[in-house]
C-alpha positions as a Python dict, from the first residue, in 0.01 Angstrom:
ca = {
    (1, 'X'): (0, 0, 0),
    (2, 'X'): (90, 346, -123),
    (3, 'X'): (459, 417, -166),
    (4, 'X'): (490, 685, 102),
    (5, 'X'): (306, 477, 360),
    (6, 'X'): (605, 241, 336),
    (7, 'X'): (869, 507, 268),
    (8, 'X'): (768, 714, 572),
    (9, 'X'): (896, 438, 800),
    (10, 'X'): (1248, 456, 655),
    (11, 'X'): (1286, 799, 497),
    (12, 'X'): (1453, 971, 792),
    (13, 'X'): (1695, 681, 842),
    (14, 'X'): (1831, 716, 490),
    (15, 'X'): (1773, 1077, 392),
    (16, 'X'): (1712, 1315, 678),
    (17, 'X'): (2081, 1397, 720),
    (18, 'X'): (2116, 1469, 346),
    (19, 'X'): (2178, 1839, 300),
    (20, 'X'): (2369, 1884, -26),
    (21, 'X'): (2071, 2057, -185),
    (22, 'X'): (2031, 2307, 99),
    (23, 'X'): (2304, 2541, -29),
    (24, 'X'): (2096, 2599, -342),
    (25, 'X'): (1795, 2708, -140),
    (26, 'X'): (2012, 2904, 101),
    (27, 'X'): (2138, 3120, -186),
    (28, 'X'): (1780, 3242, -240),
    (29, 'X'): (1646, 3227, 115),
    (30, 'X'): (1424, 3513, 221),
    (31, 'X'): (1167, 3599, 487),
    (32, 'X'): (918, 3319, 419),
    (33, 'X'): (947, 2983, 245),
    (34, 'X'): (685, 2742, 108),
    (35, 'X'): (797, 2380, 73),
    (36, 'X'): (565, 2178, -152),
    (37, 'X'): (558, 1803, -83),
    (38, 'X'): (762, 1867, 230),
    (39, 'X'): (765, 1502, 341),
    (40, 'X'): (924, 1460, 683),
    (41, 'X'): (1042, 1823, 686),
    (42, 'X'): (1403, 1756, 585),
    (43, 'X'): (1449, 2071, 375),
    (44, 'X'): (1277, 2304, 622),
    (45, 'X'): (1480, 2154, 906),
    (46, 'X'): (1818, 2212, 740),
    (47, 'X'): (1724, 2545, 580),
    (48, 'X'): (1570, 2677, 902),
    (49, 'X'): (1393, 2982, 754),
    (50, 'X'): (1255, 3264, 968),
    (51, 'X'): (909, 3136, 875),
    (52, 'X'): (812, 2836, 670),
    (53, 'X'): (508, 2645, 551),
    (54, 'X'): (519, 2282, 445),
    (55, 'X'): (245, 2102, 253),
    (56, 'X'): (217, 1728, 205),
    (57, 'X'): (-71, 1493, 132),
    (58, 'X'): (64, 1195, 327),
    (59, 'X'): (-23, 1200, 695),
    (60, 'X'): (244, 944, 785),
    (61, 'X'): (515, 1172, 645),
    (62, 'X'): (366, 1470, 829),
    (63, 'X'): (370, 1282, 1161),
    (64, 'X'): (749, 1267, 1130),
    (65, 'X'): (768, 1628, 1007),
    (66, 'X'): (586, 1755, 1316),
    (67, 'X'): (845, 1586, 1537),
    (68, 'X'): (1140, 1697, 1324),
    (69, 'X'): (1027, 2060, 1316),
    (70, 'X'): (906, 2092, 1673),
    (71, 'X'): (989, 2434, 1812),
    (72, 'X'): (1051, 2586, 1467),
    (73, 'X'): (847, 2871, 1322),
    (74, 'X'): (693, 2636, 1068),
    (75, 'X'): (332, 2559, 981),
    (76, 'X'): (258, 2213, 842),
    (77, 'X'): (-52, 2152, 634),
    (78, 'X'): (-200, 1832, 503),
    (79, 'X'): (-307, 1921, 152),
    (80, 'X'): (-291, 1841, -218),
    (81, 'X'): (-38, 2049, -411),
    (82, 'X'): (-269, 2034, -713),
    (83, 'X'): (-541, 2244, -552),
    (84, 'X'): (-435, 2402, -222),
    (85, 'X'): (-500, 2769, -152),
    (86, 'X'): (-338, 2983, 118),
    (87, 'X'): (-391, 3346, 213),
    (88, 'X'): (-15, 3399, 200),
    (89, 'X'): (247, 3485, -61),
    (90, 'X'): (603, 3358, -42),
    (91, 'X'): (935, 3489, -167),
    (92, 'X'): (1066, 3133, -209),
    (93, 'X'): (870, 2825, -317),
    (94, 'X'): (1057, 2494, -316),
    (95, 'X'): (959, 2184, -515),
    (96, 'X'): (1248, 1966, -410),
    (97, 'X'): (1423, 1637, -476),
    (98, 'X'): (1227, 1482, -767),
    (99, 'X'): (883, 1554, -621),
    (100, 'X'): (755, 1706, -944),
    (101, 'X'): (839, 1387, -1135),
    (102, 'X'): (556, 1197, -966),
    (103, 'X'): (299, 1388, -1173),
    (104, 'X'): (185, 1388, -1536),
    (105, 'X'): (243, 1687, -1761),
    (106, 'X'): (-101, 1844, -1695),
    (107, 'X'): (-58, 1792, -1322),
    (108, 'X'): (291, 1944, -1327),
    (109, 'X'): (152, 2256, -1492),
    (110, 'X'): (-118, 2276, -1223),
    (111, 'X'): (143, 2251, -948),
    (112, 'X'): (358, 2519, -1107),
    (113, 'X'): (53, 2743, -1153),
    (114, 'X'): (-27, 2700, -785),
    (115, 'X'): (332, 2785, -697),
    (116, 'X'): (308, 3099, -912),
    (117, 'X'): (-20, 3196, -747),
    (118, 'X'): (144, 3184, -405),
    (119, 'X'): (458, 3372, -513),
    (120, 'X'): (536, 3727, -404),
    (121, 'X'): (611, 3978, -679),
    (122, 'X'): (987, 3931, -664),
    (123, 'X'): (979, 3569, -546),
    (124, 'X'): (1142, 3259, -687),
    (125, 'X'): (1037, 2900, -745),
    (126, 'X'): (1311, 2636, -733),
    (127, 'X'): (1251, 2294, -891),
    (128, 'X'): (1501, 2011, -836),
    (129, 'X'): (1458, 1701, -1053),
    (130, 'X'): (1668, 1413, -1183),
    (131, 'X'): (1810, 1452, -1532),
    (132, 'X'): (1634, 1166, -1717),
    (133, 'X'): (1956, 1078, -1899),
    (134, 'X'): (2081, 938, -1567),
    (135, 'X'): (1814, 663, -1535),
    (136, 'X'): (1906, 318, -1669),
    (137, 'X'): (1649, 40, -1698),
    (138, 'X'): (1706, -279, -1500),
    (139, 'X'): (2008, -154, -1304),
    (140, 'X'): (1993, -201, -927),
    (141, 'X'): (2045, 135, -753),
    (142, 'X'): (2162, 85, -396),
    (143, 'X'): (2072, 377, -174),
    (144, 'X'): (2250, 306, 151),
    (145, 'X'): (2286, 67, 441),
    (146, 'X'): (2232, 202, 791),
    (147, 'X'): (2288, 38, 1129),
    (148, 'X'): (2074, 152, 1421),
    (149, 'X'): (2044, -21, 1759),
    (150, 'X'): (2199, -338, 1621),
    (151, 'X'): (1954, -355, 1328),
    (152, 'X'): (2069, -312, 969),
    (153, 'X'): (1852, -137, 712),
    (154, 'X'): (1918, -145, 337),
    (155, 'X'): (1723, 29, 64),
    (156, 'X'): (1756, -16, -311),
    (157, 'X'): (1544, 16, -624),
    (158, 'X'): (1523, -117, -978),
    (159, 'X'): (1378, 108, -1255),
    (160, 'X'): (1159, -34, -1535),
    (161, 'X'): (1019, 170, -1823),
    (162, 'X'): (639, 152, -1842),
    (163, 'X'): (518, 332, -2154),
    (164, 'X'): (537, 698, -2050),
    (165, 'X'): (699, 674, -1707),
    (166, 'X'): (942, 486, -1488),
    (167, 'X'): (820, 220, -1248),
    (168, 'X'): (1067, 205, -959),
    (169, 'X'): (1055, -116, -757),
    (170, 'X'): (1178, -31, -407),
    (171, 'X'): (1304, -296, -165),
    (172, 'X'): (1370, -238, 204),
    (173, 'X'): (1569, -506, 386),
    (174, 'X'): (1571, -515, 767),
    (175, 'X'): (1832, -749, 920),
    (176, 'X'): (1792, -831, 1290),
    (177, 'X'): (1953, -1127, 1467),
    (178, 'X'): (2058, -1266, 1127),
    (179, 'X'): (1696, -1273, 1011),
    (180, 'X'): (1602, -1070, 703),
    (181, 'X'): (1262, -907, 660),
    (182, 'X'): (1175, -729, 339),
    (183, 'X'): (924, -458, 255),
    (184, 'X'): (836, -353, -95),
    (185, 'X'): (674, -55, -265),
    (186, 'X'): (636, 96, -611),
    (187, 'X'): (696, 454, -715),
    (188, 'X'): (618, 598, -1058),
    (189, 'X'): (824, 886, -1197),
    (190, 'X'): (786, 1067, -1528),
    (191, 'X'): (1085, 1166, -1739),
    (192, 'X'): (1103, 1544, -1762),
    (193, 'X'): (1364, 1703, -1986),
    (194, 'X'): (1476, 2062, -1959),
    (195, 'X'): (1269, 2171, -2257),
    (196, 'X'): (962, 2005, -2105),
    (197, 'X'): (1019, 2191, -1780),
    (198, 'X'): (1074, 2519, -1962),
    (199, 'X'): (747, 2479, -2156),
    (200, 'X'): (550, 2381, -1847),
    (201, 'X'): (690, 2676, -1653),
    (202, 'X'): (579, 2913, -1929),
    (203, 'X'): (229, 2764, -1926),
    (204, 'X'): (220, 2833, -1552),
    (205, 'X'): (324, 3196, -1593),
    (206, 'X'): (683, 3134, -1488),
    (207, 'X'): (1018, 3166, -1661),
    (208, 'X'): (1341, 2976, -1591),
    (209, 'X'): (1610, 3230, -1506),
    (210, 'X'): (1894, 3002, -1392),
    (211, 'X'): (1975, 2635, -1445),
    (212, 'X'): (2228, 2422, -1258),
    (213, 'X'): (2340, 2066, -1318),
    (214, 'X'): (2408, 1980, -955),
    (215, 'X'): (2410, 2119, -602),
    (216, 'X'): (2754, 2275, -656),
    (217, 'X'): (2594, 2526, -898),
    (218, 'X'): (2773, 2365, -1192),
    (219, 'X'): (2661, 2446, -1545),
    (220, 'X'): (2388, 2216, -1674),
    (221, 'X'): (2495, 1963, -1935),
    (222, 'X'): (2216, 1755, -2088),
    (223, 'X'): (2421, 1436, -2114),
    (224, 'X'): (2650, 1470, -1812),
    (225, 'X'): (2461, 1650, -1535),
    (226, 'X'): (2292, 1438, -1271),
    (227, 'X'): (2021, 1693, -1196),
    (228, 'X'): (1814, 1974, -1342),
    (229, 'X'): (1786, 2255, -1087),
    (230, 'X'): (1574, 2538, -1225),
    (231, 'X'): (1529, 2877, -1062),
    (232, 'X'): (1208, 3040, -1187),
    (233, 'X'): (1047, 3380, -1160),
    (234, 'X'): (715, 3522, -1270),
    (235, 'X'): (698, 3602, -1640),
    (236, 'X'): (680, 3974, -1702),
}
């Protein structure tokens, strides 16, 4: 089963309330926003732009997004970020929360080119990815444990290095009436360093203008920062 077919069942439980990244996008918010790989609509929900478009390829995630964004001035589209085409240009394009890491180098360039193609003249693209220095092989990363209606949900993952990318083994434990059920899925993420991202942005006709190491706008440090948050503009 594909990762997001499993993840869609639990994503909102663990992540929908997460909004630490929203202040970054809010600093650059403008009249219209395009959220690539929008998932269940978490970013668009918290950011609440005047007008937004979200694109995702997974229908199960979009089912949740439609409910989460009901009544908002948001258009949701099932599509592939590698080859979508809209008759609109946006002053802010968001590629949030590690989404870009699911793709190979050539695919990442395609996505960034598509973002550039849909960017208004003075628009910005914001990419938020994990600093690869933060990933440690074999360590169990516990996400969170949530209780809802007397049922406990836990989610954790174990990273393993597989040649040119990380294989993340995700485990979802559901505890009800002292009985444990477990679901399992795999996610593959590529390691992307700042210089990789800078090169790929240039190939896509973009240029990194600002870099932050976390959602508090702290200065990026290659060995210490948890994240790479890059604010891009069209190359002149």
